[in-house]
C-alpha positions in Angstrom: -19.4 -9.7 -5.2 -20.0 -7.8 -1.9 -20.6 -10.9 0.2 -18.7 -13.7 -1.4 -19.6 -17.3 -0.6 -16.3 -18.8 0.5 -15.2 -22.3 -0.4 -12.3 -22.7 2.1 -11.0 -26.2 2.4 -8.2 -27.9 4.3 -5.9 -27.8 1.3 -5.4 -25.3 -1.4 -8.2 -24.8 -3.8 -7.6 -23.3 -7.2 -10.2 -20.9 -8.5 -12.2 -21.9 -11.6 -12.2 -19.9 -14.8 -15.6 -18.4 -13.8 -14.4 -17.4 -10.4 -11.0 -15.9 -11.2 -11.9 -12.3 -12.1 -14.7 -12.1 -9.5 -12.2 -13.1 -6.8 -9.5 -10.8 -8.1 -11.9 -7.9 -8.0 -12.1 -8.4 -4.2 -8.5 -7.3 -3.7 -8.1 -3.6 -2.7 -6.8 -1.3 -5.4 -3.7 -0.4 -3.4 -1.9 -1.2 -0.2 -1.6 1.3 2.6 -0.7 1.2 6.2 -2.0 3.5 8.9 -1.5 3.3 12.7 0.0 -0.2 12.4 -2.9 -1.6 10.4 -3.5 -2.1 6.7 -5.9 0.7 6.1 -8.4 -1.2 4.1 -11.8 -1.5 5.7 -12.6 -4.4 8.0 -14.7 -6.0 5.1 -11.8 -5.7 2.7 -9.4 -7.3 5.3 -11.9 -10.2 5.7 -12.1 -10.6 1.9 -8.3 -10.8 1.7 -8.3 -13.4 4.4 -11.0 -15.4 2.7 -9.2 -15.2 -0.7 -5.9 -16.3 0.9 -7.5 -19.1 2.9 -9.1 -20.5 -0.3 -5.7 -20.5 -2.0 -3.7 -21.8 0.9 -6.1 -24.0 2.9 -6.7 -24.3 6.6 -4.0 -27.0 7.2 -1.4 -24.4 6.4 -3.2 -21.5 8.1 -3.5 -23.1 11.5 0.2 -23.6 11.6 0.9 -19.9 11.4 -0.2 -19.2 15.0 -0.2 -20.8 18.4 -2.5 -23.9 18.5 -4.1 -22.8 21.7 -5.4 -19.6 20.0 -7.0 -21.6 17.2 -8.5 -24.1 19.7 -10.0 -21.3 21.8 -11.5 -19.7 18.7 -13.1 -23.0 17.7 -14.4 -23.6 21.2 -16.2 -20.2 21.1 -18.0 -21.1 17.9 -21.8 -21.3 18.3 -23.2 -24.8 18.1 
């Protein structure tokens, strides 16, 4: 599943039986840190973010940072 199709919702979404293993395989084999960053590739970091957003939901995610940062990111989205 190199380019997963994310189903990120406002609230937590449980994975279906058919999705579970495919989603689990997106996690890196091990965790490492190098130069202040998790040393997975950018794609692996994006996959981890997608997986967590599916399981947590955006309502919780947007509360982790400053609202003005989220608003600025949304304002920069293409039409």
